[in-house]
N, C-alpha and C positions, 0 to 999 in steps of 0.2 A: 690282742696281743700278737707280736710277730716274733717267731724265733729266728734268731740270726746265727748261722753256723760259721764262726770265725776260723776254725781249723779243725782237723782230725788228725790223730797220731797215735803212736804207741807210747805207752807209759815206760818210764825208765827202769822198772823192775817187773817181773812176772806177777800176775794177778794174785797168786797164792802167797807171795812174800808181802804184798800190800795189804792182805786181809788174813793173816796167819791163823786166827781163830775160827775161820769158817769151816763148816763140815761138808762132807762129800754131798749130802743132801741140799745144803745151801748152794753149792755151785751147780747142781743139777737144776734147781729152781731158778737161779740167776740166768743160766743159759737159756732157759725157756723164756724168761721175761725180757731178756735183752740179748738175743743171739749175735747181734752185730758186734758186741764187745769182745767176743771170743776170738783172739787172734792165734796165729800159728805157735805151737810149742808153749802154750800156756801164757802167751803174751796178752796184755790187756790193751784193746783198742778202745779209744775214747774220743768223744767230741768235746770241744771247747766253744760254748755257746753263750750268747747274750740274748736278752729279750727287750723288745721295744714296745711300749705301752702308749697308745694314743689317747690324748685327751679327749673327754666328751666334746663333741662338736668339731673335732679335728684342728684345735687350735695349737697344738704342740705335741711333744713327745717326751716321755721318761724312758730312759735306758737303764736296764738292770744289769750291771757288770759291764766290763770293758774289754774283755778278750785277751788274747795272747799278745797282741800289739805287733809293732814293726820288727824288722830284723834286728835292729839295734836296741830293742827294749830289754827290760829285766828279765823276761822270760826266755831269752835266747839260749842260755845254757841248756835247757831241756825241752822247751815247748816247741811245737812245729810252727816256727815263725818264717816269713811274716803272715799274719792273719789276713782275712779277707774283708774285715768289717767295713773299710771305707767304700768298696765297690758294692758290698751287699746293702749299704744304706742307699746308695744310688739306685739300685735295682728296686728297692722297696719304696722309692720315692721320699725318703727322709732326708731333708737337708740338715747338715750339722748344726747350723744356726737355729734350727727350730727344736732342738734338744734343750729343754730348759732345766732338766734334772737328770743326774746320773747317780743311782744308787749302787754303792759298792757293798756286796755282801761281806767282803773281807779284803784284806790287803795281801793277797797272794799274787805272785807276778802273773799268773794265767787268768786273772780276773781284773787286772789294772792295766794291761798293756796299752790300750788306746786311750788312757786318761790324758796323755801328753805326747809331745814328740821329743826328739833328742835335744832340741833347743830349750825344752822346758815350757813350751807353749801349750796351753790347754787344747786338746783336739776338739772339744765342743766349747767354742768360745763364749757362748752365752749361758752355759749351764752352771748350776750349783752341784757340787759332788757332796753326797750324803754318806757319811760312815759313822758308826758307833765310836764315841769318844774312848771306849774301852779298848777298841782296836788300835787306834793310833797311839795311846798310852803304852800299849804292850809291844809296839813295833820297835825292833832294834834299830838304832840310828845308822848302823853299818849295813843294814838291809838295803839292797839297790831300790826297792820299792819306796823307801823313805825319800831318796832324792829324785825319783822319778815321779812320785805322786804327792806325797805331803808337803815337801818343801815348795814346789812351785804353786800349788793350789793355795797354800797359806799365804804365798807372796802376793797373788792376784786376788786374795779375798774370796775365792770360790769354793773353799772347803768348809762344809757344815758338819760339825760333829755334835751328835745327839746322844741322849742317854736314855736307854730302855725303849719301851714300846713307843711308837711315834706315828701319829696319823699325818701322813705327808700331804694329802689332799683327799677329798671324798672319793672313796674306792680304792685307795692305796694305803696300806698300813705296814710299817716296818716292825718286825717282830724279833726281839733278841733270842738268838738260838746259839748260845756259846757252846764251846767244846772243841770244835775243829780249830778255832782260834778264840782268844778271850773275848773278842768283840764281834763275833760272827753274827750276822742278821739274815733272816729270810723275809720275804715279801708276800703279803696277802693282797691280791688284786680281785676286788668284788665286781661282779657283773650282774646288775639287777635283772637283765633279761636272759641270762645264761648261767653257766657254772662258775663258781668262784675258782681262782687259780692261786696255788701256793708255790712260789719260786723257792726252791730249796737251797740254792748255793751249794756249798760243799758239805752241807749236813748229810747228803745223800749223794755219794760219789760213784757208786757202782750198784748194779741190781742185787748183788749178793746181800747189800744191807736193806734192800726192799724185801728180799726173801726172809731175812732174819735181821730186824733193827738192832739187835744186841751185838751184831758183828762190828768189831772195831776196825778202823782204818789205821794203818801204821803211822801215818803223818797227822794224826789228830793230837792237838796239844794236850787235851785233857779227855781221854776216852770215856771215863765215866760220865762226865758232864755232856759230852757229845751224844752219848747214848741216850741219856734222859731227854735232851732237846729233841733228838730224832724221834724218839717214841711219842713225845708230846705233840710234835709237829704232824706226824703221820696220823695219830688219833684225831688231831684237829681236822685234818684233811677228810678223813673218813667220816667224822661226824658231820661235817658240812656238806658232804658230797662234793668236795672240790677235787680238781685234777692237780697233779704235780707237774711243775715245769723244772726240768732238770739241766744242769750245766753240762754234765759229763756222760750221762748215758746216751746210747746212739739213737735213742727215741726222745724227742723233746718233751713230749707230754705223756704221762703214764698214770694209771690208776693207783691210788693208795691201797695198801693191803687191808683186808678186813680185819677189824678189831674183834678178838675173841669175846663172846658174851661172858659176863661175870658168872 
């Protein structure tokens, strides 16, 4: 698995406003876990990251999420666009034509920017794009992601809408983790000769939620469901000895918190 840092920037509100329920001890623990996220005057510095997973035998690639995108993409009003994904793929030796699958954890603009270009052409021409059907069903047609992602991919027949847990191929399983959005999904990547990896998407957006998974994020659609999904995923990671792959922490791979003994 290769982490691809599409962009880094400051969030549009201070960290304490984004996580109003966090306590002083939570913030102290978060600063120790991810010191790079601590910006000036309480600002939240965050990364915008995708992950590329190589097929066994090197026959192709699966991309998990699609970054902030170009300057004219739907993330432009608040994301640090343009992202660097095109040049990062070149640096990593990944040809866009060799990406056969793009998994979208959810349909927010900072995770879908490089799905297509301004002309509606899929950025990965040979790929199928995989999303939960509950995610597209819940997306407002007025949302710019609808016209940037859903419409063009349906037009080309490249959008695959799944329901629930789905084994994409041996070693890659999609796990429904709703709450941040109705159809949010995370990704389990199994490594027979190493540690498994759980790609969290936006189920975990800041280390304060690693310090205390009960801490809600102000932009979660359903905080109670998001908390349950987050606690379940972190317990799964701890139980499997898996590492977490994060989209927005300033460290791409982090250890899950220890699960208290009953």
